[in-house]
N, C-alpha and C positions, 0 to 999 in steps of 0.2 A: 541323513543321506544328502549328499551334495549334488546338486543338479549342474550339469555342464551348460555352456552357452548354447550348444546344439539343442538341449532339452528345453531351455527357456524360449528359444526361437520357435521350436515345435509347439510349445504350449501357447505362445502368442498367436501363431498362425491358426491353430485349432479354435481358439477362443474368438478370433476374428471371423472365421468361417461361421461360427454359431451366431455371433452378433450381426453379421451381414443379413441373416435371414429375417431380422426384425426391421431392417431398413427398407426404404422405398426402392423398388426395383424398376418399375416402369410407370409412366403416366399415360393413360388412355384418354385422348381428347374427346372421343365420341360419347363416352359415358361419364367423363369428368371425374375419374377415380384413379388413385394410386393403387398399384398391386404390390404386394410384398410376398415373401415366401409363405406366409400363413394365410393370405387373403387374395382371392381372385373372385371376380364377379360370377356369382352362381356356381362357383367352384369349377369353372370351365377348364382351368389348367391344373387343377388339383392343389395339393399343398406340399410342394417339394421340400419345404423347410423341415418337415418331420424327418425325412431321410437324411438331409444334410446335417441336421443337429445331432442325430444319432451317430453318424460317421465322424463328426467333429468331436463328439464325446469320447469315442474310442481313441482318437488322437490325444485328447487330454489325458486319458488314463494311461496310455502307452508312454507318454513323455513324463508323466508324474511318477509312475511306479517303476519304470525302467526295467521291465522284465523282457527276456528275449522272445518269449512266445507272444507277448503283447505287441512287440515291435513287428512281428510277422503278421499278426492280425491287423495292425494299423496299416501296413503296406497294402494289404488287400482292400481294406476299407477306404483308404485314401485313393486308391485306383478307381474303385467304384464311385466314390464321391466326385472325382474329377470328371469321369465320363458323364455322370448325372448332371454335373454343373454345366458342362458344355451343352448337353441336351436341353437343359432348362434355359440357358442363355438364348439358344436358338428359338426355342418355343415362345418365350416371353417377348422377344424383340422382333419377331417376324411380323410382316404386315398382313392385314386381313381386310377384305372389302374396301380397299382403297385407303385405309387408315394405317398410319405408321406410328406405333407407340414411341413415346420419348423415353430413351434410356436414362435412368437415374444412377446415382453413385452406387447404390447398394448392389446392383447387378454386376457392376465391374469389380467391386470388392469381393463379392461371392466367387466370381470366376477366378480372380487373381489369388484369393486365399485357398481355393481348391487346388490350383496348380502348385502353389507353394507348399501345401500340405503334403502332396505326394513327393515333392523334392526333399522335404525334411524327413519324410518317412524313409526314403531311399538312403539318405546320408546317415541316418541313425542306425541303419542295418550293418554298416561296415565295421563297427567296433562293439564288442560285447561289453555290457555293463560290468563294473567292478564288483567282485564278490565281497560279501560281508566277512569281517574277520572275527 
């Protein structure tokens, strides 16, 4: 099965979304700790990476297997992931008690990958995959 350029880009974006969950998202100067998608102090912000990794995995499956029903599921999953990424970005970067957390590269990569993930999901919907002969 030959993957098109559109599928390779979709795979790369989905893997980038998953990888960004392991990167540093913010630095909190009052407690001297970095927060990632899997770590927050005393779990105050939860672990948003579990949801984002599962949505990114659906994207990987959709672009790797190229089934029409997977493309449709990926469109819904990437829409949810983008909304959740915006919510997470606002939650992690908002100030509290006079402290402003420093944004790190990982939170920007997560947000940008989530937006690109829905763009690739929408562009892969316009053409049906080729049938096997």
